[in-house]
N, C-alpha and C positions, 0 to 999 in steps of 0.2 A: 258468370257467363263467359268471361275471358278465359278462365281455366278450362271450361268445357270446349271452347273453340280451339284452344291449344292442344288439348288431348285429341280432339277429332282430327285436327290437321296432321299431327304426328302419326296417327293411326292410318291416314291416307297415304303417308309417305312410303317409299320403298326402302328395303334394306341397303346397307353399304355396298355389298357385292353386286346386287342387281342394279343399283344406281350407277356404279362405276361401269358395268357392262353396257348399259344403255347410253352412257355418256361417250363411249368410244367412237361411235359414228360422228358425233358432233365434234370431237377432237380433230378428226381428219377434215371434215367439211368446213369447219370454222377456220382452219389453217389456210385453206384456199381462198375463202371469202375475205378474210382480214388482210392477207398479204397480196390479194389479187394475183396469185400465182407466182409472185416474185419475192424471194427472201432478200431483204435489203443487206447491203454491205456496210452501210454507214452504221457505226456503233450505236448512235442515239436512236436511229430508226429501228434497229434491232431490239433495243431495250423497249421501245414503245410497242413494237409488235408482240414481244413476249408478255408485256404487262397486259395488253388488251386481250391476247389469247387466253391467258390465265383468268382474267376477270370474267370473260364470257363463259368459259368452260366450268369454272368453279360455281358460277351462278346457276348454270344449267344443272350441274350435279346437285346443288342444294335444292333446286326446285323439285327434283325427283326424290331426293332423300327425305326432305321435310314435308313434302306434300303441299307446300305453299308456293304460290305463283306471284302474287302482286308485289311483295316487297323487293324481290330480286329483279323482276321485270322493271319495276319503277326506277331502281338505281341505274340500270343500264339505259333506260329511256331518257332519264334526266341527263346523264353523261353524254348521250348521243346528241341532245339538243345543244348543249354547251360546246361539244366537239364540233358541231356544225358551224357555229359562229366563228370559231378559231380557224377551222379548215377552210370554210368558204371565203372569209375575208382575206386570209393570207394567200390563198390560191388566186383569187381575183386580182389582188395587188401585184402578184408576180406576173400574171398574164396580161393585165390591162394597165397596171400602174396606178389604178384609182378604183376605189369601191363605188364611188358615185358614177352613175350612168351618164354618158354624154350622148348627144345626138348622133355622133359618129358611131358609137358602140351600137346604138339601136339600128341605124341604117345598115351597118355591116353584119347584123345578126349575131352579135357577140354577147347576147344575154342568156345565161344558163336557164334551162327550162325548169319550171316549178310545177309539181303535181296539182297545186291549187288552181292552176290555169285550165286544167283538163275540162271541167264542166262547161267553160266558156268557149271552148274550141269546137265542140261537137256540131252545133248547127252550122256555123260558117264553113267547117270542113265538108259537111254533107252537101251544102247548097252551092258554095263557091269553089270547093276543092282547094282551099287555101287554109293555112294555119295562121291564125291571127296572133302571132307571137314573134317577136324579133329575135329568134334564136336559130341555131343551125339544126337541120333535120338529122344529120348523121354524124357530123364531126364536131370536134371542139369539146369544151367543158360542159357536161350535162346536156347532151344533144336531145332533141325532142323525141325522136323515135325510141331510143333506149329507155328514157324515163317513162314513156307511155307503156312500153312492153312490161317493164318492171311493175308498174302500178296495176296494169290489167291482170297479170298473172297472180300477183299478191291478193288482189281484190276477189278474184274468183275462188281462191282457197280460203282466205280468212275473213272476207267481207269487211265489215267495219272494224275488224281486228286490226286493220291497217292503222287506225287512229291511236292504238295503244302499243303497237309493235313495230310499225314502219314509218310513222310520221316523224320527220326529223325536227318539226317545230313543237310537237305536243309536249315534250319534256319540260318546256319553259313554264307553261301554265300548270303542269303537274307539279313541278318543283315548288311553285308559289302556293299551290293548294295544300302542300304538306308543311307549310310554315304555321306554327301555332298549334295548340292542342284542341281548341274548340272553335267552331264557327261563330262569328259575330252575327252574320245574317243566316238564319236557320231555315226560313221558309221562303221559297221562290215560287211564284205562281206558275203552274204547269203550262200556262199559255205561252210563256217565254220559250219553252222548248220547241215551239213551232217556228221560231224566228229563223233558224238556219234554212228551213225550207223556203221561207219568204225571200231570204237573201239569195239562195240558189236560183229561184225563179227570176228574181230581179236581175241578177248579173248575167244569167243565160240570155234573157230577152234583150237587155241593153247591149250586150256584147254582139248579139246577132244583128241588131239594128245599126250599131256604130262600127262593126268590124274592128273592135278594140276590146281587149280584156279589162273590162271596167272594174272588176274587183281589184286587180293589180294596180290600176291607175288611181283608184280613189279609196279603197277600203281595207287593204291588206295590212294588218298590224305588224307583220314581220318585216316589212320594209324598214322598220326602225332599227333592226339588228342585222340585216343582210345588206343587199344593195338598194340604192335609192337614186332617184333622178337628181342630178346636180341642180341646185336652186338657182335658176337663172331668170325666173319671172314670178309675178305675184301668184299665178295659178299653181305653180310648182311649190311655192311656199305654203299655200293653203293645203295642198295635198300632203306635204310633209308634216304639217301640224296635225292633220287628221290621222296620219299613220302613227305618230307618236302618242296622241291621245288615246287611240284605240289600243295600242300596245300597253300603255300604262294602266288603262281601265280594265281591259279584258284579260290580259295575260299576267298582270301583277296584282293590282288592288283587289278586284273582285274574287280571284282565286284565294287570296289570303283571307278575305272576309267570309267567304262561303265554304272554304275547304273543298271546292269543286273546280272542275276544269271548265270555266265559263266560256272561254274562247271556243273550245271544242264543242261544248254542249249547247251553247246558246247563240252561236254566230257563224261558225265555219260552213261555207257552202259545200266544200268537198266532203265534209263530215255528213252533210245531209244526203249527198249522192251515195256515199258509202253505206248509209242506213238503208237505202233502197236496194243496194247490192247485197245487203245482208239476207235478203229474201232468197237469193239463188246460190249462196255459198254452202259449203259442206257442213260447217260446224255452227252450233249455237249453244246457249245455256238453257238449262231447264230447272224448274223448281218442283220438287216433290211435294205436292199439296198435302199429302198424308203426314209428312214429317214436319212441315212448316207450322210454327206456332204463332205466326204473324206478329213477331216481336218488332218488325219493321226496321231492324238494324241495317239490313241491306239497303232499304230505301233511303235511310238517313245518311249513308256513307257512299252511295254510288257516285263516282266522280263525274259522270256524264248525264245524270238525271234520267237514267235508263230503267228505273224501277219505280213502280207506284203500286197502290193498293190493287189495281186491276191485274198487275203481274202476279201477285200472290194468289189471286183467284184463278187465273188462267194457267199458271205454272210456267209462264214465259216472260222474259224481260221484254222491254219495248224494242222497236226496230233499231234504236240508236245504240244498243249495247256494243261496246268495243272489246268485249272478252278480255278485260284487263285482269280478272281474277279476284278483285277485291271482295265481292260478295261471297264467292266460293270460300275464300279463306276465313271470312269473319262469321259465317253462319254458324251459330252454336249447335245446331242440330244436324248439320251436314245435309241440309235439304236442297242445296244448290250445287249443280255439277255441270261440267262440260258434257256435250252430247253430240253425237253424230246423227244428222237428220236421216230419217228413214229407219232408225233402229229403235228398239224398245227403250222406254225410260228406265227399265230395270236392267238393261245391258250394263256391262261394267263401266262405271264412270271413270275409273282409274285408267282403263284402256283408252277411252275417248279423250281424256285429258292428255295422255301421252301422245296420241296420234295428232292432236292439235298442237302440242308444244313443239314438235319437230319442225313443221313448216313455219310456225309463227317465230320460233327462235332463229331459224335460218334466215327469215326475212330481216329480223333485227340485226343478225350478224352481217348480212350482205350490205345493208344500208348503214347501220350504225357502227359496225366494227371498224370500217375504214375511217369514219369521221372521228371516233374516239382515239384511234391510233394516231392519226395525223395531228389531232389537237394536242395529244400528250407529247408527241414528238416536237411540235412547235414550241410548247412550253419548255421542254428540255433545252431546245436551242436558245430560247430567251435566257434561261438561267446560265447556260454555259458560254454563250457568245454575246449576249446583250441584244440580240435581234431574232425575231421569229422568221425572217425571210432568208 
């Protein structure tokens, strides 16, 4: 079966000349996105830029040449998440002098905006015309307006593809899900896949009633590795314990035991919102039921629980599909492919994949390229000077 999958995947790849030609636009666009339009003069920064630029463009070329998507996307996705931690923490330390949030930071609107807050801001913004987040609307580090524009544009194009190509947290549970060869926990009741929708509904309603982003205040696992409130009271201590427990459980332990992205697939409220947006975006995945032999390999390996027996019957993954490419790469019969909505299932799957890869990869370059570059630069600084700052 593995040999069949390998043969099929190479057959779906492009030749060297065509792959190089189609990589040329990405060479130019990624340069702008990774450098943000400025070639650094500092030698260490320049080395970091060149490393990141080569990493991204070689990965894109290999996606085209081999016909495989998941393994190259996953490498960049994981590096993006770790780059985020280094980039975010060092930048906040330089700008504020402390990663922990003080009351003064909150009052002054000095909190970088996070896309996970977006579902909680919709009702209060519509009803009270205020944004219930202590950040800057237009200026400073990660302003609200720019983050919402980036998220909205990406979501309209790739839908829940955001969760595998743009989410700067997702690489953490994906990394842990790739530890070990076989899952310890193999069967998870499908009822748990409805949990993100329950969390979404809960945080949207409670945020509207309290005019406070309740997910950020009580439930966000990633507070454990980014910024957090300074522990100055018993309540903040309890919140901190919850954050750490959720991070350890959902981002580390369960992904290792299940080899799935449990934080993304079983808890994240933004992921639930992205699933609904999947309905209106341009791209999806399709299963050719005539080719499918129902070996269920795709169901067993889908990182986000987005395939089940009904998918094999209907020829469509579930709404929660993040378009990561795992099932496409592993299907031994080549029955699963990227697809442009409104076109025939028999239309060229290779063309549909290529048209999806360009915006998806540009999204990853725009968000992750800078994070990986800065993270690598900070590590080089640490090696050469003894300090990341």
